[in-house]
C-alpha positions as CSV (number, residue, x, y, z in Angstrom):
1,M,95.3,103.1,-12.0
2,E,94.3,100.0,-13.8
3,L,96.2,97.4,-15.6
4,E,95.5,96.1,-19.1
5,R,97.3,93.2,-20.7
6,I,99.4,94.1,-23.8
7,T,101.6,92.5,-26.4
8,V,105.3,93.6,-26.2
9,V,108.2,93.3,-28.6
10,T,111.5,93.1,-26.8
11,R,115.0,94.0,-27.9
12,D,116.1,90.5,-28.8
13,E,112.7,88.7,-28.7
14,Y,114.4,86.0,-26.7
15,A,113.2,86.5,-23.1
16,G,110.0,88.2,-22.1
17,A,111.5,90.5,-19.6
18,Q,114.1,92.0,-21.9
19,D,114.0,95.7,-22.7
20,P,110.8,96.5,-24.6
21,I,111.1,98.2,-28.0
22,A,107.4,98.4,-29.0
23,F,104.0,97.3,-27.8
24,V,100.4,96.9,-29.0
25,W,97.7,98.5,-26.9
26,R,94.0,98.7,-28.0
27,G,94.9,97.8,-31.5
28,Q,97.6,100.5,-31.9
29,R,101.3,99.8,-32.1
30,F,103.6,102.1,-30.1
31,Q,107.3,102.3,-30.9
32,I,109.4,103.0,-27.8
33,A,111.9,105.9,-28.3
34,Q,113.4,105.8,-24.8
35,I,113.3,103.9,-21.6
36,L,113.1,106.7,-19.0
37,D,113.3,104.5,-15.8
38,R,113.0,100.9,-14.7
39,W,112.5,99.3,-11.3
40,Y,111.7,96.0,-9.7
41,E,109.3,94.7,-7.0
42,G,109.2,91.5,-5.1
43,R,112.8,90.4,-5.6
44,L,113.9,90.5,-2.0
45,D,110.5,89.4,-0.5
46,S,109.7,85.7,-1.1
47,T,106.0,86.4,-0.3
48,R,105.6,88.7,-3.3
49,M,105.6,88.0,-7.0
50,P,108.6,89.4,-8.9
51,L,107.5,92.3,-11.2
52,R,109.6,94.5,-13.5
53,Y,108.5,98.0,-14.5
54,F,109.6,100.2,-17.4
55,K,108.7,103.8,-17.8
56,V,108.9,104.5,-21.5
57,R,108.5,107.4,-23.9
58,C,107.1,106.5,-27.3
59,E,108.0,108.1,-30.6
60,E,104.7,110.0,-30.5
61,G,105.8,111.6,-27.2
62,D,103.4,109.7,-24.9
63,V,104.8,108.3,-21.7
64,F,103.6,104.9,-20.3
65,I,104.5,102.5,-17.5
66,L,104.8,98.9,-18.6
67,R,104.9,96.0,-16.2
68,Y,106.3,92.5,-16.7
69,H,105.0,89.8,-14.4
70,E,107.8,87.2,-14.2
71,L,105.7,84.3,-12.8
72,F,103.0,84.5,-15.6
73,R,105.4,85.9,-18.2
74,A,102.8,88.5,-19.0
75,W,103.1,92.2,-19.9
76,G,100.6,94.9,-18.9
77,I,100.3,98.6,-19.2
78,L,99.3,100.8,-16.2
79,I,96.5,103.2,-17.2
80,P,96.2,106.4,-15.3
81,S,92.6,106.9,-14.2
82,H,92.2,110.2,-16.1
83,R,92.9,108.4,-19.5
84,G,90.0,106.1,-19.2
85,K,89.0,103.6,-21.9
86,D,88.3,104.3,-25.6
């Protein structure tokens, strides 16, 4: 898997790590229909960066994993290797 930086719209647009409701990837906007799962990494280990993950289903039916990097306040999308680049 690879990671690409994306722009994310969150539920209240206040804090970067709030629930995502839409994102823009490769020039296309995806509206999130459902958050299927969420998990955290690095919260209990001071040697790791805190990361938040959201597995989402978009209105078009596609499922993606979005990652929020708390230190850099940056969103990314995990791209399965079989999807490749456009």
